[in-house]
Structure formats: structure tokens, C-alpha cells
C-alpha positions as CSV (number, residue, x, y, z in Angstrom):
1,X,174.5,28.8,59.7
2,X,178.2,28.5,59.4
3,X,180.3,29.8,62.3
4,X,183.9,30.6,61.7
5,X,186.1,30.5,64.8
6,X,189.4,32.3,65.4
7,X,192.5,30.2,65.9
8,X,192.6,30.9,69.6
9,X,188.9,30.1,70.2
10,X,189.0,26.4,69.3
11,X,187.7,25.4,72.7
12,X,184.2,26.2,71.4
13,X,184.5,23.1,69.3
14,X,185.0,20.9,72.4
15,X,181.9,18.9,73.4
16,X,182.3,19.9,77.1
17,X,182.3,23.6,76.3
18,X,179.2,23.3,74.0
19,X,177.4,21.3,76.7
20,X,178.1,24.0,79.3
21,X,176.9,26.8,77.0
22,X,173.7,25.1,76.2
23,X,173.1,24.1,79.8
24,X,173.7,27.7,80.9
25,X,171.7,29.6,78.3
26,X,169.3,27.3,76.5
27,X,168.6,24.4,78.9
28,X,164.8,25.2,78.9
29,X,164.2,25.8,75.2
30,X,161.3,23.8,74.1
31,X,162.9,22.3,71.0
32,X,165.8,19.8,71.5
33,X,169.3,21.0,70.9
34,X,171.2,18.0,69.5
35,X,175.0,17.5,69.1
36,X,176.6,14.6,67.2
37,X,179.1,12.9,69.5
38,X,181.5,10.1,68.9
39,X,180.2,6.8,70.2
40,X,182.7,5.0,72.3
41,X,183.2,1.3,71.4
42,X,185.6,-1.1,73.0
43,X,186.0,-3.2,69.8
44,X,186.7,-0.3,67.5
45,X,189.5,-1.3,65.0
46,X,192.4,1.0,64.0
47,X,191.5,3.2,61.0
48,X,187.8,2.4,61.3
49,X,185.6,5.5,61.1
50,X,184.1,6.6,64.4
51,X,180.3,6.0,64.9
52,X,178.4,9.2,65.7
53,X,175.2,9.4,67.7
54,X,172.9,12.3,68.6
55,X,173.0,13.6,72.1
56,X,170.3,16.0,73.3
57,X,172.0,18.7,75.4
58,X,169.0,20.6,76.9
59,X,166.5,19.3,79.4
60,X,163.6,21.3,77.9
61,X,161.8,21.2,81.3
62,X,160.8,24.7,82.1
63,X,159.2,24.1,85.5
64,X,157.8,27.6,85.8
65,X,155.7,27.2,82.7
66,X,153.8,24.2,84.1
67,X,150.7,24.4,86.2
68,X,151.2,24.4,90.0
69,X,148.9,21.3,90.3
70,X,151.3,19.3,88.1
71,X,154.5,20.1,90.1
72,X,155.5,18.1,93.2
73,X,157.3,19.5,96.2
74,X,160.3,17.4,95.3
75,X,160.5,19.0,91.8
76,X,160.2,22.5,93.3
77,X,163.0,21.6,95.8
78,X,165.3,20.1,93.1
79,X,164.9,23.2,90.9
80,X,165.6,25.5,93.8
81,X,168.9,23.7,94.5
82,X,169.8,24.0,90.8
83,X,169.2,27.8,90.6
84,X,170.5,28.7,94.1
85,X,173.4,26.3,94.8
86,X,171.8,25.6,98.2
87,X,171.9,22.1,99.7
88,X,168.7,22.6,101.8
89,X,165.1,22.8,100.7
90,X,163.6,26.3,100.4
91,X,161.6,27.8,103.1
92,X,158.9,29.1,100.8
93,X,158.0,28.7,97.1
94,X,156.3,31.5,95.2
95,X,154.9,30.4,91.8
96,X,153.4,33.3,89.8
97,X,151.5,33.0,86.5
98,X,150.5,36.6,85.5
99,X,148.3,37.3,82.5
100,X,147.9,40.8,80.9
101,X,150.4,43.4,80.1
102,X,153.0,42.2,80.8
103,X,152.3,38.5,80.8
104,X,155.0,36.6,82.6
105,X,155.8,33.4,84.7
106,X,157.9,33.4,87.8
107,X,159.2,30.8,90.2
108,X,160.8,32.4,93.2
109,X,162.2,30.9,96.4
110,X,162.8,32.2,99.9
111,X,165.7,30.4,101.5
112,X,165.9,29.2,105.1
113,X,169.3,30.6,105.8
114,X,171.7,33.3,104.7
115,X,174.0,31.9,102.0
116,X,177.8,32.2,102.0
117,X,177.7,34.8,99.2
118,X,175.3,37.0,101.3
119,X,177.7,36.7,104.3
120,X,180.9,37.5,102.5
121,X,180.2,38.8,99.0
122,X,178.8,41.9,97.3
123,X,175.7,40.2,96.0
124,X,173.7,41.6,93.2
125,X,169.9,41.2,93.6
126,X,167.5,39.6,91.2
127,X,166.4,36.3,89.7
128,X,167.4,35.0,86.3
129,X,165.5,36.6,83.4
130,X,164.3,34.4,80.6
131,X,162.5,35.4,77.4
132,X,160.7,32.4,75.9
133,X,162.9,30.1,77.9
134,X,166.1,31.7,76.6
135,X,168.4,33.1,79.4
136,X,168.9,36.8,78.9
137,X,170.3,38.1,82.2
138,X,171.6,36.4,85.4
139,X,170.9,38.1,87.8
140,X,168.5,40.7,86.5
141,X,168.8,43.5,89.1
142,X,165.7,45.3,87.7
143,X,163.4,42.4,88.8
144,X,163.8,42.7,92.6
145,X,165.2,45.5,94.9
146,X,168.5,45.0,96.7
147,X,166.7,44.5,100.1
148,X,165.2,41.3,98.7
149,X,168.5,39.9,97.3
150,X,168.1,36.7,99.2
151,X,165.2,35.7,96.9
152,X,166.3,33.2,94.2
153,X,164.5,32.0,91.1
154,X,163.6,32.7,87.5
155,X,161.2,35.0,85.6
156,X,160.1,34.4,82.0
157,X,158.5,37.2,80.1
158,X,157.6,36.6,76.4
159,X,156.6,40.3,75.9
160,X,160.2,41.4,76.1
161,X,162.4,41.5,72.9
162,X,165.3,39.1,72.8
163,X,167.7,41.6,71.1
164,X,168.0,44.0,74.0
165,X,171.0,45.3,75.9
166,X,171.4,45.3,79.7
167,X,171.0,49.1,79.7
168,X,167.7,48.8,77.7
169,X,166.4,46.2,80.1
170,X,167.0,48.4,83.1
171,X,164.9,51.2,81.6
172,X,162.1,49.0,80.3
173,X,158.7,50.0,81.8
174,X,157.6,46.3,81.6
175,X,160.3,45.3,84.1
176,X,159.1,48.0,86.5
177,X,155.6,46.5,86.5
178,X,157.0,43.0,86.9
179,X,159.1,44.1,89.9
180,X,156.1,45.7,91.6
181,X,154.2,42.4,91.2
182,X,157.1,40.3,92.4
183,X,157.7,42.4,95.5
184,X,154.1,42.3,96.4
185,X,154.1,38.5,96.1
186,X,157.3,38.1,98.2
187,X,155.9,40.4,101.0
188,X,152.6,38.5,100.9
189,X,154.4,35.2,101.2
190,X,156.4,36.4,104.2
191,X,153.3,37.8,105.9
192,X,151.5,34.5,105.5
193,X,154.5,32.7,106.9
194,X,154.7,35.0,109.9
195,X,151.0,34.6,110.6
196,X,150.9,30.8,110.2
197,X,154.3,29.7,111.4
198,X,155.6,32.3,113.8
199,X,158.5,30.2,115.2
200,X,159.7,29.3,111.7
201,X,159.4,32.9,110.6
202,X,161.4,33.9,113.6
203,X,164.3,31.6,112.6
204,X,164.1,33.1,109.1
205,X,164.2,36.6,110.5
206,X,167.3,35.9,112.6
207,X,169.0,34.8,109.4
208,X,167.8,37.3,106.9
209,X,165.9,40.0,108.7
210,X,168.9,42.4,108.6
211,X,168.7,42.4,104.8
212,X,164.9,42.9,104.8
213,X,165.3,45.9,107.1
214,X,167.3,47.8,104.5
215,X,164.0,48.4,102.7
216,X,162.9,50.8,105.4
217,X,165.4,53.3,104.2
218,X,165.4,52.4,100.5
219,X,161.8,51.8,99.6
220,X,159.6,54.6,100.9
221,X,156.5,53.3,99.1
222,X,156.6,49.9,100.8
223,X,158.1,50.8,104.2
224,X,154.9,50.1,106.2
225,X,154.5,46.7,104.6
226,X,158.1,46.0,105.5
227,X,157.5,47.3,109.0
228,X,154.7,44.7,109.4
229,X,157.3,42.0,109.0
230,X,159.8,43.2,111.5
231,X,160.4,41.4,114.8
232,X,161.9,43.0,117.9
233,X,162.9,41.9,121.4
234,X,161.2,44.1,124.0
235,X,161.5,45.3,127.6
236,X,158.4,43.5,128.9
237,X,159.3,40.2,127.1
238,X,161.6,37.4,128.0
239,X,165.0,37.2,126.4
240,X,164.7,35.7,122.9
241,X,161.0,36.5,122.6
242,X,160.0,38.9,119.9
243,X,157.1,41.2,119.2
244,X,155.8,42.9,116.0
245,X,155.0,46.6,115.7
246,X,151.3,45.7,115.3
247,X,151.4,43.7,118.6
248,X,153.2,46.6,120.3
249,X,150.5,49.1,119.2
250,X,147.7,46.7,120.2
251,X,149.1,46.4,123.7
252,X,149.6,50.2,124.3
253,X,148.4,51.2,127.8
254,X,146.2,54.2,128.4
255,X,148.2,57.4,128.1
256,X,150.9,56.1,125.8
257,X,150.7,57.3,122.2
258,X,154.2,56.7,120.8
259,X,156.4,53.6,120.1
260,X,159.6,53.8,122.1
261,X,162.9,52.0,121.3
262,X,166.5,52.0,122.4
263,X,169.6,50.7,120.6
264,X,172.6,48.9,121.9
265,X,174.8,45.8,121.5
266,X,173.5,43.6,124.4
267,X,169.9,42.9,125.3
268,X,170.6,42.4,129.0
269,X,172.5,45.7,129.3
270,X,169.7,47.5,127.4
271,X,167.0,46.0,129.7
272,X,168.8,47.5,132.7
273,X,169.7,50.8,131.2
274,X,169.0,53.8,133.6
275,X,167.3,55.7,130.7
276,X,164.4,53.1,130.8
277,X,163.6,53.5,134.5
278,X,160.7,55.9,133.9
279,X,159.2,53.5,131.3
280,X,159.4,50.6,133.8
281,X,157.7,52.7,136.5
282,X,154.8,53.4,134.2
283,X,154.6,49.8,132.8
284,X,155.4,51.0,129.3
285,X,157.1,48.7,126.9
286,X,160.3,49.6,124.9
287,X,161.7,47.9,121.8
288,X,165.3,46.7,122.3
289,X,167.3,47.2,119.1
290,X,170.4,45.0,119.2
291,X,170.9,44.5,115.5
292,X,173.9,46.6,114.3
293,X,171.8,47.9,111.3
294,X,168.9,49.2,113.4
295,X,170.3,52.7,114.1
296,X,170.7,53.2,110.4
297,X,167.4,51.9,109.2
298,X,164.9,52.6,112.0
299,X,165.0,56.4,111.3
300,X,163.6,55.5,107.9
301,X,160.3,54.6,109.7
302,X,159.3,57.8,111.5
303,X,155.8,56.5,112.3
304,X,153.8,53.3,112.2
305,X,150.0,53.4,111.8
306,X,149.8,56.9,113.2
307,X,152.2,56.3,116.2
308,X,155.5,58.1,116.2
309,X,158.7,56.0,116.8
310,X,160.9,57.7,119.4
311,X,164.2,56.9,121.0
312,X,163.7,56.2,124.7
313,X,167.2,57.6,125.5
314,X,166.2,61.0,124.0
315,X,162.5,61.2,124.8
316,X,161.2,60.6,128.3
317,X,157.5,60.0,129.1
318,X,155.6,63.3,129.5
319,X,155.2,64.2,133.2
320,X,151.8,64.8,134.8
321,X,151.1,68.4,135.7
322,X,151.8,68.0,139.4
323,X,155.1,66.3,138.6
324,X,156.0,69.1,136.2
325,X,155.6,71.7,139.0
326,X,157.8,69.6,141.3
327,X,160.4,69.3,138.6
328,X,160.5,73.1,138.0
329,X,161.0,73.7,141.7
330,X,163.8,71.2,141.8
331,X,165.6,73.0,139.0
332,X,165.9,76.1,141.1
333,X,167.0,74.1,144.2
334,X,169.7,72.1,142.3
335,X,171.0,75.0,140.2
336,X,174.3,75.4,142.2
337,X,175.1,71.7,141.8
338,X,174.2,71.6,138.1
339,X,176.4,74.7,137.4
340,X,179.3,73.1,139.3
341,X,179.0,69.9,137.2
342,X,178.9,72.0,134.1
343,X,182.1,73.8,135.1
344,X,184.0,70.7,136.1
345,X,183.0,68.2,133.4
346,X,184.2,69.0,129.9
347,X,183.0,67.5,126.7
348,X,179.3,67.4,127.6
349,X,176.6,69.0,125.7
350,X,174.7,69.9,128.9
351,X,174.0,68.9,132.5
352,X,170.4,68.8,133.7
353,X,168.0,67.2,136.1
354,X,166.3,64.1,134.9
355,X,162.6,63.1,134.8
356,X,163.4,59.6,133.5
357,X,165.5,58.3,136.5
358,X,163.9,56.5,139.4
359,X,166.7,54.4,140.9
360,X,170.0,55.5,139.3
361,X,171.9,58.6,140.3
362,X,172.8,59.7,136.8
363,X,172.6,58.7,133.1
364,X,173.8,59.8,129.8
365,X,171.4,60.6,127.0
366,X,171.8,61.9,123.4
367,X,171.0,65.5,122.6
368,X,167.9,65.8,120.4
369,X,169.9,67.4,117.5
370,X,172.8,64.9,117.5
371,X,173.3,61.5,115.8
372,X,172.4,58.3,117.6
373,X,175.5,57.3,119.7
374,X,175.2,53.7,118.5
375,X,175.3,54.8,114.9
376,X,178.4,57.0,115.7
377,X,180.2,54.0,117.2
378,X,179.5,51.9,114.1
379,X,180.6,54.6,111.7
380,X,183.8,55.0,113.8
381,X,184.5,51.3,113.5
382,X,184.0,51.6,109.7
383,X,186.5,54.5,109.6
384,X,183.7,57.0,108.7
385,X,183.6,59.0,111.8
386,X,183.8,62.8,111.1
387,X,184.8,64.6,114.3
388,X,184.4,62.0,116.9
389,X,181.3,61.3,119.0
390,X,178.8,64.1,119.6
391,X,178.7,65.6,123.1
392,X,176.2,63.9,125.4
393,X,173.8,65.2,128.1
394,X,174.4,64.1,131.7
395,X,171.1,63.9,133.6
396,X,171.0,63.8,137.5
397,X,168.3,62.2,139.6
398,X,167.2,64.9,142.1
399,X,165.5,62.2,144.3
400,X,168.6,60.0,144.6
401,X,170.4,60.2,148.0
402,X,173.8,60.6,146.5
403,X,172.7,63.6,144.4
404,X,171.0,65.2,147.3
405,X,174.1,64.7,149.5
406,X,176.2,66.3,146.8
407,X,173.8,69.3,146.7
408,X,174.1,69.7,150.5
409,X,177.9,69.5,150.3
410,X,177.9,72.0,147.4
411,X,175.8,74.5,149.4
412,X,178.0,74.1,152.5
413,X,181.4,74.3,150.8
414,X,181.3,74.8,147.0
415,X,185.2,74.6,147.0
416,X,185.3,71.1,148.5
417,X,187.7,69.1,146.2
418,X,185.6,66.0,146.5
419,X,182.8,67.6,144.5
420,X,184.8,67.5,141.3
421,X,185.8,63.9,142.0
422,X,182.2,62.8,142.6
423,X,181.1,64.6,139.4
424,X,183.6,62.6,137.4
425,X,182.6,59.5,139.3
426,X,178.9,59.9,138.4
427,X,179.8,60.5,134.7
428,X,181.9,57.3,134.6
429,X,179.1,55.4,136.4
430,X,176.6,56.6,133.7
431,X,179.0,55.3,131.0
432,X,179.3,51.9,132.6
433,X,175.5,51.6,133.1
434,X,174.9,52.0,129.4
435,X,177.5,49.4,128.5
436,X,180.4,51.7,127.6
437,X,183.7,52.1,129.4
438,X,185.1,55.2,131.2
439,X,187.3,57.4,129.0
440,X,190.1,56.9,131.6
441,X,189.7,53.7,133.5
442,X,192.8,54.3,135.5
443,X,191.6,57.7,136.7
444,X,188.2,56.2,137.5
445,X,189.8,53.6,139.8
446,X,192.0,56.2,141.4
447,X,189.0,58.4,142.3
448,X,187.2,55.5,143.9
449,X,190.3,54.6,146.0
450,X,190.9,58.3,146.9
451,X,187.3,58.9,148.0
452,X,187.2,55.7,150.0
453,X,190.4,56.6,151.8
454,X,189.1,60.0,152.7
455,X,185.8,58.7,153.9
456,X,187.3,55.9,155.9
457,X,190.1,58.0,157.5
């Protein structure tokens, strides 16, 4: 074969360029690729013809084609560093040797930490694709879904034709079958790691769990298998301690059917949220979702093993029959105060009595037909908010002394100017209790000072 080069492409005659090309695309070809290079000699005389010697450019060591029993941990780790650019050893090695249609070999690695490219770059998923040791595509996005983009490695399938385009590869049914196999192998490896080394898996999940969660919304077929791998902090657990959905379901007390969760930025603030008081009173657990991606992906898992997932700040525990009758009576009793709050407080979806509050006077909850407030905040930060936050619902605790005192004052003198001030004060308190800030902090402080002055006068 004679290759003719253009005048401006002479770099492809340079030894360093040829070495790089062979290393990149043909390093693992079984047959040696040899280049004649000039032998350096210190005693070479002027005009004397240079001595040439053969240099083999490819390593010819395709690790993935060898038997698992023949490969040492050191060899696995060395190859991982070569294909990933990572300086650490891998967390988990997945060596697949599949026979049938298609027949392929794969060597995949799960890293310990999130790489720099995953933190700051738009990373394409997929290991390298080889066909009979010849590199065809790097990365091959058709081999693994985007929610497993942290997995590195190589796949070699001799059943694929070498002369295929990128577009033909993406539509090849053999790749779809390979992907299903690889995803199954990765999920199995993560499940084994979680079962055998929970603490180690917990560290992995802190680093890469956010990416794994994306599969809940993107991969409907495997969402329950992904859900099995999720870890959550929870109301009844210590800070930093996590629980799986399976462990949550196993510990369900009598009378509780659903899985409850609440989203927010801070675990401590969530644990003390007024909306969880009814759950605490019953001894029910609540998952605390502090990962920014949670409000986006958790709706992709409407249920788990027959148990519905519900937001605790939207759905309160169902009341016993006796408590329902008491609540209905309270609605009639507190109607004047509720109507006054509705008239004086603008921007709310509704004002109503609460069945979830046990200690706090008031709390804010999301309307059932509105977007999760946490998601709205994140979209607003990304500049994707449409019309601002959805109106919230203010719930009042009919058993709280402050609310009962306000009802008495409302019945005695509905035109008392302090009633409107206290209505705004309770609304601001509800915002603070959930970790937000009052819409007008200056007015909030002025109301406190004004009310204090009147009461102390």
C-alpha cells in the first residue's frame, strides 16, 4: 500500500505522530506494527548512512481478551488508569465474557470518585468500542446510558463490521443487546457492593449517586433496580446515617402504607420542619431529600414495591375517625379567623386548618396541583422560572394557644388592627421555619417591635 500525502500533511511522516496514532487506534491489535527508525549512534561519522532498526509500536496486550484467572489486580488497576486518566485504583472491576449473539468481551470500571470532567464538563457516556482489537469509537454512547457515564472501560465485539459509520452504530440492534447486558452487569456490581461493603458504597454514593439518580427519570424499565441502590438520610436516623427504600419499607409501622419524603437544602432544618410534626407524633419515618437533583428525579418513581411515594409537605397522615369529626367541628369554629387571614394575606393559594401541626402555630405547604417549591427555587436559579413561585397554602394549628387567642380576639373585635399584623407575623414565621426568609424582612421586624410596644405599653 502506497500512501500519498498532501504537502501540508507532512507531520504524518514524523515518528512521534505515527507512534501516537498506533497507540490510540491499534495498540491492542494482535500482530505487531513495526516502524523502521533511525538508530542513534554517538560514533556516527559525517556522510555515513544511518542505521535503521525495527521498533514495535503496539503493546498487543488486550487485557479484556484474557481469562479472569490470568489477570492480577495490579494489571486491572494499571489498565484502568490508562483508559480513565484516574490516579486512584478503581472501586469495582467488571469483566464480562459473553458468548452467543452477540459475542463480546468487556472490561468496565466503577471509579471511587467523581472525575474532574464529570464535575465541570459535558461528558459523553460510554466505554471505548473495539472490533477485533481495533478502536472504532471513543466513547461509544450506545453502549451505556447517560446515567452511567461515570463507568469507564472497553468493549470488544467481533460480530460488528469494521466499515460502519457512527450513525449506523447507533442504530445497530447488536449494540442494544450489548447495552442491556452491560447495564445489568453494572447494576449487579453496585448491588453486591452495597450488600457487602455498605460504608464503602456510601462513600461512592456521595460522590456519584447524583448521576445514578438520573436513571429514575430516564430509564423507566430499570427504575426499580435503580431505586434499590438509592441511599437517603431519614428523620429517625442520625445525621449522616442513610437508609435504603427496602429498609424503609421493612420498618413500616402498623397503619402506614406509603413512603413519605420531604425536600430541602439542609438536613437539620428539614428534621425540624413543622410539616413533619404529625409524622413524629405517630413515630413514622420520613426520607430527607437534600440533594439538589432530588425534586427533579424522585417524581420519576411514583411507587416502590407497591408503596406510593408521597411528599410529606403535601400529604399528611390520615386522621382516625374521631379526629376527623373533631377537625370538622374546628372548621366551623375557626371560620371567622380563616376568612380574615384570607382577606388580609395576598399571594396565598388558600388558608386552612391543619391536621399535621402538633407544636407550631402555622406552616406553609404546597398545593397538590402545584410544582414542588424546591424545584421552583432551583429552576429560578437556572433562569428557567416561568411566572415566579406557585402560591402556597398556609395551615393554622387550631390547638395552638396563639391561634386560639387570635380567634378570641377576632370574635371580640374583627376590626382590631393587630389581627392583620399577627396574620403577617405567622406567615413570616412559617417561612422561617421551613428555611426560607420573609419576603420583606424589614416589615417583619417592624411588626414584632410594634406588637411588643403595644403589649408592653
